[in-house]
C-alpha positions in Angstrom: -191.3 112.7 -208.2 -194.6 112.6 -211.0 -192.8 111.4 -213.8 -190.9 108.4 -211.9 -194.4 107.3 -210.4 -196.0 105.5 -213.6 -192.2 103.8 -213.2 -192.7 102.9 -209.9 -196.0 101.4 -210.4 -194.6 99.3 -213.6 -191.9 98.1 -211.4 -194.0 96.9 -208.8 -196.3 94.9 -211.1 -193.2 93.3 -212.6 -192.1 92.2 -209.5 -195.5 91.0 -208.6 -195.7 89.1 -211.3 -192.3 87.6 -210.6 -193.8 86.4 -207.0 -196.5 84.9 -208.8 -194.5 83.4 -211.4 -192.3 81.8 -208.1 -195.1 80.7 -206.3 -197.5 79.2 -209.6 -193.7 77.4 -210.1 -193.5 76.2 -206.2 -197.1 75.5 -206.1 -196.4 73.3 -209.7 -193.2 71.6 -208.3 -195.5 70.6 -205.0 -198.3 68.7 -206.9 -195.9 67.6 -208.9 -194.4 65.7 -205.9 -197.6 64.3 -204.4 -199.0 62.8 -207.7 -195.1 61.2 -207.8 -195.3 60.3 -204.7 -198.9 58.5 -205.3 -197.4 56.3 -208.4 -194.8 55.6 -206.1 -197.3 54.6 -203.1 -199.5 53.1 -206.4 -196.9 51.2 -207.3 -195.3 49.8 -204.1 -198.9 48.9 -203.1 -198.9 46.5 -206.3 -195.4 45.2 -205.6 -196.5 44.4 -201.8 -198.4 41.2 -203.3 -195.6 39.9 -204.5 -193.0 40.1 -202.0 -195.3 38.7 -199.5 -196.3 35.4 -201.7 -192.4 35.1 -202.6 -191.7 35.2 -199.0 -194.6 32.2 -198.3 -193.2 30.1 -202.0 -189.2 30.0 -200.4 -190.5 29.0 -196.8 -193.1 26.6 -198.3 -190.7 25.3 -200.9 -187.5 24.4 -198.6 -190.2 22.0 -195.8 -192.0 20.5 -199.0 -188.1 20.0 -199.8 -186.9 18.3 -196.4 -190.4 16.2 -196.9 -189.7 14.7 -199.7 -186.5 14.2 -198.9 -187.3 12.2 -195.6 -189.4 10.4 -197.5 -187.1 9.6 -199.8 -184.5 8.6 -197.3 -187.4 6.1 -195.5 -188.3 4.6 -198.5 -184.3 4.2 -199.0 -183.7 2.3 -195.6 -186.8 0.5 -195.5 -185.8 -1.7 -198.9 -182.5 -1.9 -197.3 -183.8 -3.5 -194.5 -186.7 -6.1 -196.7 -186.5 -5.5 -199.7 -189.6 -7.9 -200.4 -191.5 -5.0 -198.5 -191.8 -3.0 -201.4 -194.3 -5.4 -203.2 -196.7 -4.4 -199.9 -195.4 -0.8 -199.6 -195.5 0.4 -203.3 -199.2 -0.6 -203.7 -200.3 1.0 -200.5 -199.1 3.9 -201.5 -199.7 4.5 -204.8 -203.6 3.3 -204.2 -204.0 5.3 -200.9 -201.7 8.3 -203.0 -204.4 8.1 -205.8 -207.4 8.6 -203.7 -206.7 11.6 -202.1 -206.2 13.3 -205.3 -209.3 11.5 -206.4 -211.5 12.2 -203.9 -210.6 15.5 -202.6 -208.5 17.2 -205.8 -208.7 15.9 -209.0 -206.5 18.8 -210.2 -203.4 17.8 -208.1 -202.5 14.9 -210.1 -199.2 14.7 -212.0 -197.0 17.5 -212.1 -198.6 20.5 -211.7 -196.9 22.6 -214.9 -199.8 21.6 -217.5 -202.5 23.2 -214.6 -200.3 26.1 -214.2 -199.8 26.6 -217.6 -203.6 25.8 -218.3 -205.0 27.9 -215.0 -202.9 30.9 -217.5 -205.7 30.8 -220.3 -208.3 30.9 -218.3 -207.0 33.8 -215.4 -209.5 36.2 -217.9 -212.9 38.2 -216.9 -214.9 35.0 -218.2 -213.3 31.9 -216.7 -211.2 33.0 -213.7 -214.0 31.4 -211.2 -212.4 27.9 -212.9 -208.9 28.7 -211.6 -209.5 27.4 -208.3 -210.0 24.0 -209.5 -206.2 23.9 -210.0 -205.0 26.2 -208.1 -205.9 26.3 -204.3 -205.1 25.5 -201.0 -206.9 22.2 -200.9 -205.1 21.6 -203.8 -201.6 22.8 -201.8 -202.2 20.1 -199.2 -203.3 16.9 -201.2 -200.8 17.9 -203.9 -198.0 17.2 -200.6 -199.5 14.9 -198.9 -200.3 12.6 -202.2 -196.4 13.2 -203.6 -194.9 12.0 -200.3 -196.9 9.1 -200.5 -195.7 8.1 -203.4 -192.2 8.9 -203.1 -192.5 6.6 -199.2 -193.7 4.2 -201.4 -190.7 3.9 -203.4 -192.1 5.8 -207.1 -189.8 7.4 -209.4 -191.3 11.2 -209.4 -189.8 14.4 -208.5 -190.8 17.5 -206.8 -190.1 20.2 -208.4 -193.3 20.6 -210.9 -195.8 20.3 -208.0 -193.7 23.2 -206.3 -194.3 25.4 -209.3 -198.0 24.1 -209.0 -197.6 24.7 -205.2 -196.2 28.5 -205.3 -198.7 29.5 -208.8 -201.4 28.6 -205.9 -200.2 30.9 -203.4 -199.5 33.8 -205.4 -203.1 33.3 -206.9 -203.9 33.0 -203.1 -202.5 36.1 -202.3 -203.8 38.1 -205.0 -207.2 36.7 -204.3 -207.2 38.2 -200.6 -206.2 41.7 -201.6 -209.2 43.7 -200.1 -211.5 45.7 -202.8 -209.5 49.3 -202.3 -206.0 48.0 -203.2 -204.4 48.2 -206.0 -205.4 45.6 -208.8 -203.2 43.2 -209.9 -203.2 41.1 -212.6 -204.5 37.5 -212.1 -202.1 36.6 -215.1 -198.9 38.0 -214.1 -199.1 36.4 -210.6 -199.9 33.0 -211.2 -196.9 33.3 -213.8 -194.6 34.6 -211.6 -195.7 32.1 -208.8 -194.3 29.5 -211.6 -191.3 31.2 -212.1 -190.5 32.1 -207.9 -191.9 28.3 -207.7 -188.6 26.7 -210.2 -186.2 28.9 -208.5 -186.7 27.9 -205.1 -186.9 24.0 -206.0 -183.8 23.9 -207.7 -181.9 27.1 -206.5 -181.7 28.3 -209.9 -182.8 31.5 -210.7 -182.4 32.2 -213.9 -183.8 29.2 -214.9 -186.5 30.1 -213.2 -187.1 33.5 -215.7 -186.4 31.5 -218.6 -189.5 29.1 -217.9 -191.6 31.6 -217.4 -190.5 33.1 -220.9 -190.0 30.0 -223.0 -192.6 27.7 -221.4 -195.5 29.9 -220.3 -195.2 33.4 -220.9 -197.5 34.4 -224.2 -197.2 38.1 -223.8 -194.6 40.5 -223.5 -192.1 40.1 -221.3 -191.5 43.9 -220.5 -195.1 44.3 -218.5 -193.9 41.8 -215.7 -190.1 41.6 -216.0 -189.7 43.7 -213.0 -192.2 41.3 -211.1 -190.5 37.8 -211.8 -187.3 40.0 -211.4 -188.0 40.8 -207.6 -190.3 37.6 -207.2 -187.1 35.1 -208.0 -184.9 37.2 -206.1 -187.1 37.1 -202.8 -188.1 33.5 -203.1 -184.6 32.2 -203.8 -183.5 34.3 -200.9 -185.9 33.1 -198.8 -185.2 29.4 -199.2 -181.5 30.2 -198.8 -182.1 31.5 -195.3 -183.3 27.9 -194.2 -181.2 25.5 -196.3 -178.3 27.9 -197.1 -176.3 28.3 -200.4 -175.9 25.4 -202.3 -175.9 23.7 -205.8 -178.6 20.9 -206.5 -176.3 19.1 -208.2 -172.8 20.4 -207.5 -168.9 21.4 -209.5 -168.8 18.5 -211.9 -165.2 18.5 -213.3 -165.2 18.4 -217.1 -162.7 17.4 -219.6 -161.1 18.8 -222.2 -163.5 20.3 -225.1 -162.7 18.6 -228.4 -164.3 18.1 -231.8 -165.1 14.4 -231.0 -166.0 15.1 -228.1 -168.8 18.2 -229.5 -170.1 15.1 -231.9 -170.7 12.9 -228.7 -173.1 15.7 -227.6 -174.8 16.1 -230.8 -175.3 12.0 -230.6 -176.4 11.8 -227.1 -178.6 15.0 -228.0 -180.4 12.9 -230.6 -180.8 9.8 -228.7 -182.5 12.0 -225.9 -184.3 13.8 -227.4 -186.0 10.6 -229.0 -186.2 8.9 -225.8 -187.6 12.1 -224.2 -190.2 12.3 -227.2 -191.3 8.4 -226.9 -191.9 8.9 -223.3 -194.1 11.6 -223.9 -196.1 9.5 -226.3 -196.3 6.4 -223.9 -198.1 8.7 -221.0 -200.4 10.2 -223.9 -201.5 6.8 -225.3 -201.7 5.2 -221.4 -203.6 8.3 -220.7 -205.5 7.8 -223.8 -206.5 4.1 -223.0 -208.2 5.0 -219.2 -210.2 7.1 -220.6 -212.1 4.1 -221.6 -212.5 3.0 -218.3 -215.9 3.5 -216.5 -215.4 2.1 -213.2 -213.5 2.5 -210.3 -212.2 -1.5 -210.1 -210.7 -0.7 -213.7 -208.3 2.2 -212.2 -207.6 -0.2 -208.8 -206.5 -3.1 -211.1 -204.7 -0.2 -213.4 -203.0 0.7 -210.4 -202.3 -2.5 -208.8 -200.4 -2.8 -212.5 -198.2 -0.3 -211.9 -197.5 -0.9 -208.7 -195.8 -4.5 -209.7 -194.2 -3.2 -212.1 -192.4 -0.8 -210.6 -191.8 -2.8 -207.4 -190.4 -5.6 -209.7 -187.7 -3.4 -211.2 -186.7 -2.0 -208.0 -186.5 -5.5 -206.4 -185.8 -7.8 -209.8 -183.2 -5.4 -211.8 -181.8 -2.4 -209.7 -183.2 -0.3 -206.9 -181.5 3.0 -208.6 -185.6 2.4 -210.3 -186.5 3.7 -207.0 -187.2 7.5 -206.5 -186.4 11.0 -208.1 -182.6 10.1 -209.4 -180.9 12.3 -207.9 -178.5 10.0 -206.2 -178.0 8.6 -210.4 -177.1 12.2 -211.0 -174.3 12.5 -208.6 -173.1 9.2 -209.0 -172.8 9.6 -212.5 -171.6 13.0 -212.1 -169.0 12.5 -209.3 -167.7 9.1 -208.9 -164.5 7.6 -210.6 -166.2 4.8 -212.7 -168.7 6.9 -214.7 -170.5 3.3 -216.3 -174.0 2.0 -216.1 -175.7 -1.2 -216.7 -177.0 -0.7 -219.8 -180.4 -1.2 -219.0 -180.5 1.4 -216.5 -181.7 4.5 -218.9 -184.9 1.7 -219.8 -185.3 1.3 -216.1 -185.3 5.1 -215.7 -187.7 5.8 -217.8 -190.1 3.1 -217.3 -190.4 4.1 -213.9 -191.4 7.4 -214.6 -193.7 6.9 -216.7 -195.7 4.1 -214.4 -195.4 6.7 -211.5 -196.8 9.4 -213.8 -199.5 7.6 -215.5 -200.8 6.3 -212.0 -203.1 9.8 -211.3 -201.5 10.5 -208.2 -199.1 13.8 -207.6 -195.6 13.4 -208.7 -193.5 15.3 -210.7 -191.0 14.1 -213.8 -188.3 17.0 -213.8 -186.2 14.9 -212.0 -186.8 11.6 -213.5 -186.3 13.2 -216.3 -183.1 14.3 -215.5 -181.5 11.3 -214.4 -183.1 9.2 -217.4 -180.7 11.5 -219.5 -177.8 11.5 -217.2 -178.1 7.3 -217.5 -178.5 8.2 -221.3 -175.0 10.6 -221.2 -172.8 7.7 -219.2 -174.3 5.0 -222.1 -172.9 6.7 -224.5 -169.6 7.7 -222.8 -169.5 3.9 -222.3 -169.3 3.1 -225.8 -166.6 5.6 -226.6 -164.2 4.3 -224.0 -165.0 7.7 -221.8 -164.4 7.6 -218.5 -164.0 10.0 -215.7 -164.2 14.0 -216.4 -164.4 13.6 -219.9 -167.7 11.6 -220.5 -169.3 14.6 -217.6 -169.9 16.5 -220.8 -172.1 14.1 -222.6 -174.2 13.0 -218.7 -175.1 16.6 -218.7 -176.0 16.9 -222.6 -178.3 13.9 -221.6 -180.0 15.5 -218.7 -180.7 18.6 -221.3 -181.0 16.9 -224.4 -184.0 14.2 -222.2 -185.8 17.2 -220.5 -185.8 19.1 -223.7 -188.0 15.9 -225.4 -190.0 16.3 -222.7 -190.8 20.4 -222.2 -189.8 21.1 -225.7 -188.1 24.1 -223.4 -184.2 23.9 -224.4 -182.9 26.9 -223.4 -184.8 26.4 -220.2 -183.6 23.0 -220.1 -179.8 24.7 -220.8 -180.2 27.0 -218.0 -181.5 24.9 -215.6 -178.6 22.2 -215.9 -175.8 25.3 -216.3 -176.9 26.3 -212.9 -177.5 23.1 -211.2 -174.0 22.6 -212.1 -172.2 25.7 -212.2 -170.3 25.2 -215.3 -170.9 28.3 -217.3 -168.0 27.2 -219.5 -170.9 24.6 -221.2 -173.4 27.1 -222.5 -173.0 26.7 -226.1 -172.7 22.8 -225.7 -175.5 22.2 -223.9 -178.2 25.1 -226.4 -176.5 23.0 -228.3 -177.9 19.9 -227.1 -181.2 20.8 -226.2 -181.9 22.4 -229.6 -180.9 19.1 -231.3 -183.2 17.1 -229.0 -185.8 19.3 -229.4 -186.0 18.9 -233.0 -185.2 15.0 -233.0 -188.4 14.9 -230.7 -190.5 16.7 -232.7 -190.7 14.0 -235.1 -192.1 11.8 -232.0 -194.4 13.7 -231.0 -195.2 17.3 -232.1 -196.1 19.4 -228.8 -194.5 19.1 -225.5 -195.8 16.9 -222.7 -197.0 19.4 -220.9 -199.1 21.3 -224.0 -200.9 17.8 -224.3 -202.0 17.8 -220.8 -202.9 21.2 -220.1 -205.4 20.9 -223.4 -206.9 17.8 -221.3 -207.4 19.5 -218.4 -209.0 22.5 -220.2 -211.1 19.9 -222.1 -212.5 18.9 -218.6 -213.3 22.3 -217.1 -214.9 23.4 -220.6 -216.4 19.8 -222.0 -218.0 20.1 -225.1 -221.6 20.5 -226.2 -223.9 17.5 -226.2 -224.9 16.4 -229.4 -228.7 17.0 -229.9 
């Protein structure tokens, strides 16, 4: 018995060590689970601002779109009843829309995309206090009111650029309202994600929103915020579809056979559209440079009257197709049996947005740019005596080309038109059109319109030191 007692003691010690080891293992697993749950909790808290802001963006985007469509339809009805009234309604609406922006929110003028790009550069610890001058609740309200007045007057503007600025402002405001104990969320990522969600909700193009964020806005590594962008785009799109239903921005146009001659037609349209888009940007920048010399309010009022009279004269004497966003032109050229357009339509659809955009009121150039491109594509199709589905390829290529000439974002333009029409078989043709247009636009103006206007906003917020 005495000889076995040491063995028994040793066995008991082994059993005790085993129990301790098992207890340590369980304790380690327990604390690991707590730590993991804490990480999950942290991630969820960081995601909540993106989710909540995305829902708000979807609802606001749909409401804004419906108001914009209503104002545009009222404008068309007034013109149909009394076409001469455009000479009264246009100046009143343009001047009032400009005054709202000048008086209450100068950061609300134009499309809004340059302001978002500028805000992304200012979203740092030293300069983030300047961002509210570009993205705020006041800017949202003024942006909506000013753009609705412009489209009510018959101006050639769109709602897509303003929607992007509105969405970025909503995301920034949600981020600013977080309590101090909340896990910090990057200001820049919130603004960037808001812009992507806004574009997706405006066009119902989730892929376009993602590509836009990467190509046009982002200068950081995509993996840092890809989950936020994906979820925000999906939630904003679902919220928008929950009200307006699932829809395509344009529809399902029929496309003819893909022949070699058709491809060369795409290249020709891309070259013309790129040159026209670059020339439009050049003209807008030249007018803004000229306006910088204005010193009196009367100078601005005279310029506004000039712009209003130019637009009203085109609408009254040339064609009513000069007014509005131009979406009806896209639908007509893509879905009507006769694709032919008047030779002057591309000119009218270029002069109108230039006159509207340079007023200093709120209004985007996305949709007007697409309609100008569609008219260019239809015109070139008429040169080749193409009609029916065979001309639709040139029309959508023209939309991509002109938009690329302005934005210098060929892949965003191609993906947007691709999702608007659900013609995925055209992906290579549309990307080729965007790349060719980008090259030709470079010969006219090296930087995009948005990049140039972004620099102007940054100079306003960071004026150079006066010379001694």
